[in-house]
N, C-alpha and C positions, 0 to 999 in steps of 0.2 A: 609603459606599465607592464610588469611581468604578470604572466598568467600562472596561477598555482593550480596544480592538479589535486583534486580531492577524490579519494577512493572510498567507496562504500563496500565493505567486505562482509559477507554473510555466508553462513552455512545453509541458508534458505534463499528466499527471493531477494532480500536486501531492502525490503520496504521499510522496516523499522530503522535501519541504519540511515537510509535516505531521508526519512521523515525528520528524525532528530538532527541529523547532520545538516540538512538544508535549513532547518529552523535556526541552528546555531550560526551558520555562515551568513544568514541575512543580517546579522548584527554588525557586519563589517562592510560598510558602504564604500564604494569607490575602488574596491578590489575586484579583480576578474578571476573567476574560478572555472576550471574545466572538470566537471563531475564525471566520474567513471564508476559504474557499479560492477562488482565482481561477485555475482550470486553463486550459490551452490558450491562454495568452497568447503567440501565435506570429506576430503581425504588428504593425506599427507602430500600426494602428488599435486593436487589442486592448490594446496597452501603454498607449496614451493613455487608453483607457476605464478601465483599471486605476488609472491616476493620478487620474482624476476621482473614482472611488469611494473611493480612499484619502484624497484631499483632503477629500471630503465628510464622511467619518467624522471627520477631524481637526476640521473646523468644527463639526459637530454635538456632539461630545463635549468639545471644548476641550482635548483631549490628542492628542499625535502618536500615530498608530497604530504598531504594530511590524510590520515586513514581513520575513518569511522568504522569500528568493527562491532559486529554482534555475534562473533564466533562463540559458541557455547563450549565446545570441547577444548579443554586445556591444552592438549597436544597440538592442535591446529593453531590456537592462539599464540603459543610459544614460538611457533615457526614464523608467523606473520609479524610478530612484535620485533623480530630481528631485522626487518626491512629498514632501509635508510629513509625513515619517515617519522613524522609526529604521529604516534599510534594512540588513538583515543578509544579505549575499550568501554563500550556503552553498557555492557552487562556487568563486568567485574566491579565497575565503579559503584554499582547499586546492589548487586547480589551479595557481596561480602557483608556490608553493613546490615542488610536485611536478614541474612542468615544468623548473624550475631543477635540482632534484636528479637527475632522469632525463635531463636534457639533451635533451629531446624536447618538441615542441609538442603539446598535446592536440588532439583532433579538433574540439572545440567543437560537437559534434553533439547535438541533443536526443533524448531518449527511449532512451538507451542503458542506463540503470540497470535498467529493468524490461523491456527489450525482448529482442531476439533476438541480442545480441552473441555469445552462446554458443548456437548453433542446436541442438546436441545436448541441452543442459540444458533449453532452452525446449521442445523437442519432447517430452522425457520428462515435463516438468511438465504440458503440455497433454494428453498421453496418460493420465497418472494422473488428471487432472481428469475427462476423458471417461469413464474407467473407473468413477470414483466415481459419476458421474451415471447411467451405464448400469446400474449394479448397485445402485442405491438400493432399499432394502427387499428386498434379495436377489432383485430381479426379473430380473437378467441371468444369474445363476447361473454366471458365469465365474470360478470360484474357483481354477482352476489358476494364474492370474496374480496371485493375491492375496498381498500382503505381510502385511497385518493385517486381521482381521475384527472389526468392532465389533458387539457384541450387547448389547441392552438394551431396557428398556421404552420406551414412547412418551414423547416430550417431554423427553428427557434430553440432547439436543444431538448425536446421532450424525451427522446430515448435515453440520452445520458442521465437526465434527471430521474427518470424512472429506475434506471439501474442503480443510481446512487441511493435512491429511496429504498430499493430492495436490500442494499447492504445495511440499511438501518431497520430492516425487517418490516418495511411498509410495502404492502401490495398495491401496485399502481400500474394500470394499463395506460396507454396513451391513445388518443384519437386525433385524426387530422380534421381540421375544419377549414373550409373555404370562406372567403369574405361573406358570401351569401349566407353561409351557415351561422355566422355570428349574429345575424339579424333574426334568425329563427327562434321560435319558442321551443326550447329544448325540453321543457317539462312535459310536453305532449309526446315527443318522439323518443325520449330516453327510456331505457328499459325500466320496468316498474321497480326494480331493486335500487335504482338511482334517483327516483323521484322524491 
């Protein structure tokens, strides 16, 4: 079976291209894909280097790679679309029809999807993340601001869960409990703000 290279090309981190690209590729069972992310393609030189890498993969494999692109700048997109690949432009597919429907031109600015377009939401997410890190293992003890407390034995994924919750703006410290702690009456020893 041939393995097909899939590139995720972005002028920022590539998270949007990866997310949608991976979702689409899961619809094709039995095929093997080699994903490669090319983030921060934000200049003509970087766009030309991306084309070299894409074309090299096409030559090596004898198959055109698939390129999922979230490049916002027209100049960069025009360079990468010339690569020997199936070029799927995730922004122009939707931005053009939206501009026509809204009768408004889009900003064509990079980094808006995961950035600070909504400063209040961004600040809340950052504060929740800082809270989760400062209160890891119950070290901070700042339970008055807690939305959810995760309690569990070691190695069950409390820290990643707290960080995920922080991205959803939920403040969550985590605490470790030993098997003996699970039999304890926590209502007596928990901070008063948690009772």
